[in-house]
C-alpha positions as CSV (number, residue, x, y, z in Angstrom):
1,M,-4.5,70.8,143.4
2,N,-6.6,71.9,145.6
3,S,-8.2,68.7,147.3
4,N,-11.9,69.1,145.2
5,E,-9.7,68.5,142.6
6,Y,-8.0,65.1,143.9
7,V,-11.2,63.9,144.7
8,K,-12.8,64.2,141.4
9,Y,-10.0,62.8,139.4
10,I,-10.1,60.1,142.2
11,T,-13.5,59.6,141.4
12,Q,-13.2,59.7,137.7
13,T,-10.6,56.7,138.1
14,V,-12.9,54.6,139.7
15,V,-15.6,54.7,138.2
16,K,-13.5,54.2,135.1
17,Y,-12.4,50.6,137.0
18,I,-15.8,50.0,137.5
19,D,-17.5,50.7,134.7
20,Q,-14.9,48.3,132.8
21,P,-16.3,44.5,132.3
22,K,-14.6,41.9,134.4
23,D,-12.8,40.3,131.4
24,E,-11.1,43.7,130.8
25,R,-9.9,44.3,134.0
26,K,-8.2,41.0,133.9
27,K,-7.1,41.4,130.7
28,N,-5.4,44.2,131.2
29,R,-4.0,43.4,135.1
30,E,-2.7,40.2,132.9
31,D,-0.6,42.9,130.5
32,K,0.9,45.0,132.7
33,K,2.5,41.3,134.4
34,E,4.1,41.0,131.3
35,E,4.6,44.2,130.6
36,K,7.0,44.5,133.6
37,A,10.9,44.1,133.5
38,S,12.1,41.0,135.5
39,V,13.1,41.3,139.1
40,L,17.1,40.9,138.3
41,F,16.8,43.8,135.1
42,R,14.8,45.8,137.7
43,W,17.2,45.8,140.7
44,F,20.6,45.1,139.1
45,G,20.1,46.3,135.5
46,I,21.7,44.8,132.3
47,I,25.3,43.0,134.0
48,P,23.1,39.6,135.0
49,Y,21.4,39.0,131.9
50,I,25.0,39.4,130.1
51,F,26.2,36.9,132.8
52,Y,22.8,34.7,132.1
53,Y,23.3,34.5,128.7
54,G,26.8,34.3,128.3
55,M,26.6,31.3,130.7
56,K,23.6,29.9,128.3
57,R,25.8,30.0,125.5
58,S,28.6,28.4,126.4
59,G,26.5,25.0,127.9
60,K,25.2,24.6,124.2
61,K,28.9,24.6,123.0
C-alpha cells in the first residue's frame, strides 16, 4: 500500500465519520463499549469467571 492509497483511505474514513449524524455516532460508540469483554476476561481468560460464578452460586445456597 503506497502513501497515496493510505491517504485516500484515511480521508474516506474521516469523511464517512463526519457525514454521520451526531446521534448515530454516539450510538455506535455506546454499542462498541457494550460489545467489549470485561477486563477480567480480556486479561485472564475464562478462569476468573469460573471462580466468580462458583462463589456467587455457593453464596445463594
